[in-house]
Residue, then its C-alpha position, 0 to 999 in steps of 0.5 A: m485485467s486489474l479489477l482494481r478502480p483508479s483512484s488519483s489519492s491514498i490514504r497517506r496522502r488523505l491522511t496527511l492532507q487533512l492533518l496539515v490543513s487542521a495545522a494550518v487551521l490551528a496554527l490560524v486560530l493560534f494567531f487570533i487567540v495570542f493577538n486578541f489576548a495581547r490586544q485586550i492586555g495591552s488596552e488594560s494595561q493602558d487604561r489602568v495607567l490612564l486611570a491612576s494619572a487622573r485618579s492622582v490628578l484629582d487627588a491634588s484636587t482642593i478647595q480654597d476660598g471657595e476655588v477649586w485648586i489644583d496642584i497637578p503632581y509631576f507623576a501624574f503624566s510622567m507615568l504616562d511617558n513611553p519609548s513611542d513618544d505617546r501625546v498625553f492630552y488632559q481636562i479639568v472641569q468644574d462643574g461644567d467650565l474648563l478650568t484647564g486643559y484642551e477644552d475640545l478634548p472629548q469626555a467619556r461618559s463617567d457615572g459617579a465614582e465609576a470613570g469612564f473609557l473611550t477610543v475616539p479619533y482626536r485631530t489627527e491621532t487615536l486617543r484613548i480617554v478616560t473620565l474620572t468625576r468627584r464631588l467636593s464640599d465647599g462649605g456645605q455646597p458640592v463641586e463638581v470637578t471632572v478630569t479627563v486624560g487622553q493619550t495616544r495608541d503609537e506604544q500599543a500599536d508597536v507592541l501589537n505589531r510585534i506581538s503580531r510578528m511573533t504570534v505570525l513565526l510562533g504559527l508558523g513553527f506550530f505549521a511547519v512542526s504539525a506538518v512533519l509529525a502529519v508526514l510522521a503520522g501518514q508514513s506510520t499509518a501506511s507503513s501498516l498497510s505496507r508491511l501488510a501487502g509486503s508480507v503477501s507479495r514476498r509469498g509464492p503462488q504456493d503459501l497458502r500459510p495465514v497471514v501473520a503482521d504486525v497490524p493496528s487493531e483497526m487492521r485487524p477485520l481486515v488481516r482476519s478477512l484475509n486469513s478466511l480467504i486464504a483458507r476459502l482457497s486452500g480447501a478449494f484448491t484441495r478439492t480440485e486435486d480431489f477432483i481431478a484425481e478422482a477424475a482421472h481414474r473414472v474416465r480412464t477405467p473405463l476407457a481401458t475396458v472398452r478397449a479391452h472388449a474391442e481387442n476381444t473382439l478383433r480377434r473373434v471377428d472374420r470379415e475384414e470391413n468389420r475389422v477395420s472398423l473395431r481397429e478405428m474404434i481401438r484407435a478412436i479410444d486411445e485417442s480419447s484415454r490419452a487427450a482425457g489423461q494429458l487434459l488431467d495431467h495439465a490440469m493438475v500440473s496447472l493447480r498444482a504449480d501455484q502450491l508446489e508441495l516441495q520436498l527432497v527429490e532424488l532425480s536418479s531414483l525418480v526416472r529409473d522408476l519411471v523408464e521400468r514403468l514405461s520399458p513394457v511400451a517400449e519393448m512392443r517397439d524394440m525400442p530399449i531406454r537408456i539411463n544414465a546417470e553420472v552422479p546422484c542429483e537431488v532438488m526440491g521439487d513437487p516429486i509428483l509434477i516432475q513425474n509427470a513431466v518426465r513421463n510426458l517426455l519419455d512418452n513422446a520419445v516413445k510415439y515419434a521415434p521409429s521403432d528399433t531405434p533406443i532412447e536415451v535419458g540422462i542425469a548430470a549435474e551442470s551450473g547449479n541445474a539438475i538436467i534430465t536429457i531425453r534422447d531419440h533418434g527419429a525425425g526430430f523437430p521441424d524446427p525446434t526454435d518454434a516457440q509453438l512447439t510448447r503451446r497447448f495443443t500444438r504438435g509438429e508437422n511430424a506427428a499426423g498420423t500419431i495418437g496425441s494431444g499437444l500437452g506434452l511439451t506444455i505440461a513439461e514446460e509448466v513444470a520447468r518454470a514451476h521450480q525455477g528451471h526451464l526446457v530446452i528444445s533442439n535436434h542432434s546433429d549425430g545421428g538425428g534426433a529430438c532432444v529435450q532437456l529439463s533443468i530444474p535448479l539443484r538444492 
């Protein structure tokens, strides 16, 4: 069951979205800045041209015989010409009286030599108006001449439209480039996490080395925490394995002592009811010893399967050593163990686990086969695998295709009356899986008997 909370987003998606939103905001800000700046520059340019036109008119103003004469120069209005054919309006006033121009043309407020500017609607147009006043002298009497020049803003609107379109294209280009960079930045950030996850996920369950990955400085605390967790797990596995080994010794030794005392007592007891009780006690001790031993073996296999201590294992030597240890028990039942090793087979594996699996399989053969029958052990190489075959001449498995046979504490129907815990085949299968091998259970049609094959890939 996963303890991870479901999430609708990822770091890469959130980072990319934040960068895209930031890019969109910056593109809008860029558009408004450029647009306002262009409008300001356009207005200033028009104002300078209008002011120059008004000044050229005033510069052409003179007083002759008490009258104001204005010879409007050609360039005064020609400088206002443009491709948009903006209309030009003007007004010349002397001491409040119209001299020439448009009578209804509005005036901007002008303070002495300072020009005044105004944007007003006029007729069906929007005008930009400049008003400039100058005082002339007529025989010592001041004469005030005011010139007002106005121009429509069609050209400026066209320029602003073109600048707006260019600015929009620039903003879209900026956003597109920013979007690409945002995606790349999101992928670059996520790739660091992916490399870290990959360096951990590619490891086998037994690999408890510290994680070494090229990650940004912001992720180094995570790597340190992960390595600290791995170190604690490694220490816990080591302590657990030591505990299992110590527990196996602590459990088996007292039970063996009690069994020895019970057997000695059985020899000295004459009453049959007492002998029956002692035999039941010995049987219970054997069952307890067998169950405790296999439980501890299974715990040890489960632990070591997650952190295999791989080394080169020569299977023929390992199996011969096990046969020598089990021969005294087999000989008590007149069951010779025959070994057929065709060629030396070397595998990369955990020798303790392989030894444990083979020992359980041999022990099952000794227990369940009838006395005075041989047990055959074969070691062969086939299709890139080393195969250890253990065959007896007993009744075999009731149904060798039944997957329940390898489940914990499951025993066949023919196991009644035989001491066992139902863990032997479970241990063997777990060892095979830990080594990327498999366990095959079958019955021999030739002469009967159970046949179990433990397959492990050759090195």
